[in-house]
N, C-alpha and C positions, 0 to 999 in steps of 0.2 A: 619311374621314367623308361623312356622306349630308347631303345637303343637305335640308331642311326645305319649300322658300318657291320659287316663280318664278315672274311675271309674264309669260310666256309663255304664250299663247293656244294651247290643246288643241282635237281634234277632240271634239266632241260625245260621240260614243264613249269613245275613251278617254278625256276629264275624266269620264263618267260611271264607269268601270274606275277612276280612279284613284281619284274621290270615295268610293265605295264601300267601295275597299280601306283607304284609309287617313287622310278625315276624320274617322273616329270613335274615332281610337286613344287617347286619353288614358286610358282605363281598358281592363284587360285583359277585365272582364267585358262590358265596352261590346263590343270588336271582335268577341269568340265573340257575341253578343249580334247584333250586325248581322250577321253573314256568316251565323249560323246562319238569318237572317230574308232574308238578300240577295235569294234568288230573290223573293221578295213584294214587296220595295223594289223592289229593277228592273223589276217587273212596272208598278207602281202608278206608276213614273217612267215608263217605255216608253208606257203607254198614255195618260197623263195628255197627253206631248206628240202622239202619234197618234191617240188615239179610234177606236181600233180596232171595226172593222163587227163586228153579234153573230154573224157567220158567222166572221169572223177572228182575234175574239178569242180562239177557244179555242186557234187554232194556235198562235197568237204566244206566249200562254202557256205553253204544251208547248216551245215553241223556247226560251224564259226557261230555265226549270227544265234542257232537257237541255245547257245552255251550262252552268249553275252544276254540275252534276254532272259533269260534263267538268271544270270550272276545279277543283273541290275537288281531285280526283283525280289531275290532272296538274300544277298550277300554284303550289300553295302550297308545296309544299317547295320550292320555286324560290326563291320572295320568301324563306323561312325563310333561307335559304343569303343571300341578299343582307344581310337584317337581322344574321344572326350576322358577316357581313364588316364590317358597318360597327359593331357593336359591336366589334370585335378594333379598330379605329381610330380608334374616338369618344376615346379619352382622349389620341391626340395631337396639337400642332398640324396646321396643313393649309395648301393653297397651293389659287389658283383653278384649276390645273390639276387638282387632286385634286378638287375640286369637280364641275369640268365632266364629269369621267370618271366620277364617280357620278351625276350625271345622266342621263349616255348609258347607264350601268348601269339603270337605272331605267326608263329607255323602250324598251330593249333587252327586258328581262322581261318589258316588258307585250304585245311585239308579238306573240305568241300568239294571248293573250287578244282583241285585237284583230281578228288575221285571222279566229279561229272567231266573232268577233260580224259580220264580216262576211259570212262563210259565210250566218251565222244571218239578219243582214237580204236578204240578196238572194232566199232562200225566199219572204220576203214582204212584197216590194216591189211584186208584179205583185198585188196582192189589195188595194192601195190605191186608192180613189178620191179626185174630187176634192175631197169632205167631209174627207178626210184632212187632203190637201196644205193644206185655208184653216185647219184646225185646227195644222197644224207651223205656219203660217204667223200666227196668233194668239200659238203659244206663245214663238215665238222673239220677237216684237214684245214682247208682257209681260218677256221675261228681258231683252230688250235696254232695257225701262225700267228695272229694277230694278236692272243695272249702270250705269245713266248716271247713276241715284240715288245710286249706295254709290261708282262711281271719281269722278265728278264733278259735286260738289255746285258751287252758283255761287260758294260764298266759298272762294278759295284757302288760306287758314288750316285752314280747314275738312277742304278734301278733301288737305292734307296731315299735318293729325290723324289724318284716317281711314285714310290708305294705313301713318302708323308704329302705330296701332294694330293694324292686320291684320298687320303684321310679327312686332309684338313675340308677338301671340296664337300664331303658328307657331310663334316663335323657342319660347316658353314651352312649348308643346306635346312639347316635346324636352327639354329642358334644365330647364325648371321656374320657377322667379320667376328674375327677370334684375334687376340694379343699375341704380340712376340712371346709373352709366357707360356700362352696358351701352344701356342707353335712350339716350344721349348720340349711340352707335356708328350707331345703327339710323334713330335722327333725321339724323344727317347723309349717312346713306349713302340714304333716303331719298329728300332733300333731293337731290342729287348723280346720281341716277337718270336713265337715258337714258329711261327706260316714257314714255309719249305714251297715257293713256286715249284722248284723242280719236282718234288715228289706229287704236288698237287695235278699239275699239268698231266704225270705219268698216271696217277689213278684216274684223272678225267678220260684219258684214251683207252687207258682199259676201259671203261664206262661206255663209252662209245662204240668197242671192239664186240661186247658183250651188248647192247641194245641191238646192233645189225643182224647181229649170230640169232636172237630173240625173235625178230621180223622177220627176218628168211623163214627161219623155223616154224612159226609161225600160218607161214603163205604155203609153206612146202607141205606140213601137216595136215591142213585146212582144218585149222583149229575153232574153236568155234565162238564165240564172245562172248562167253565166261573165261574159257580158258586163256585169251589174247586176254582180258581184264589183268587175271590172277600174273599173268608173266611179266606183263605192265608193271606191274603193284611190287613184285619182286626186282624190278630196273628201279624203280622209287627207293626201295628199302635199302639196295643196295648202293645207291647213289650215296644216302643220307649215314648209314653205317655199313661199310667197306667191309665186306666175309675177311679182306685181310688183316690177321693180328695187327702187325705191328703197325699199319696204315690208319687201324681202329683206335689205336691209343693216341697216336697223334691228332687226330679227331677230338678226342676228349680232351687234350692237354691244350688244343688252339683254341676252342667253344671255352673252356673256362678261363684261359688268357683273354680272350677276348672280354668277358662279360665284366671282368675286374679292369683294364683298359677303358673300357666304354664308360664304368664306372668313374673312374679317376680322370676322365677329359670330362664329363658332366659338373662333377666337383670343382674342376677347375674353374668354370665359366661362374660370369659375373651374374646380382639379381637382375639386370637391365638383359643380358644376353636371356636368360629362361623365361624373363616375360617375352623377349620377344620369340621366344620357340614357341610361348604357350599361344600366341597369336597365331601362327603359323596354322598348327594342333589344329586349335578352335575353327580357323579359316578351313583346311581340310576337311574336317567333322560337319560344316558347316556344308561345303562343296556333295561331300559323299552324300550326306542326306537331299538335297536338292537334283542328284542324281539320282537316287532313288524314289522320288518322288517328282519327277517332272510335271512342268503345269500348274 
């Protein structure tokens, strides 16, 4: 079966791709509308972070449009196949190992889109100036403050309740309304989770500082396209596998726990809930096929 949540931090680019494709899945018409307007939404998001200059904005917008044209033509069919496989398995019980394989498959399916995005970004980096770097820094700070507010409220009880609420929302996105017994499973799982919001946010801030240093260095040294792509790949690898041994060990523990937690939640669901999940997965699959082959 396919898991629907993870507390693992992701790179900004991959998070944006996942958010665009999956965050609006509750309704089929919503998915079609969101992806149909995906280029505009992605441009607003990207420009909101970077604040491109008047000269660079048209190039950046055209690059986003080209990425979406490529993505629609080459990737949506693959995502539909993933959903078809998930729909075939969602009626059956699962194990932590199966849940981990699904998470890995999802990451693997996103790799071509990520690589294409890196190629696009490498063309835009040389046009960045200090004003853009300052704007990115400010947006990072704003997002961090929002995450600190959401994940680290002062009251521990409020913090636990918020974590349970987030998880319930993600589970219900796939299975529909859950019952009290299943909510208790989630509450217990959240309480036992090794997820450390403070450590996660600290690592996120380290990655952001390294990102800004990398971008500034690429511009100052007049790095060529291939050198910039290589530097961006290092940032992605650093986000997914921390260079700090203690945090990297924590990432591994959390990943293993999330797989077991996802399996536990799935195995607590009823047959009608799994049937509802199958219908949702099939609906999303059909939508992706329709988007990939319009008309």
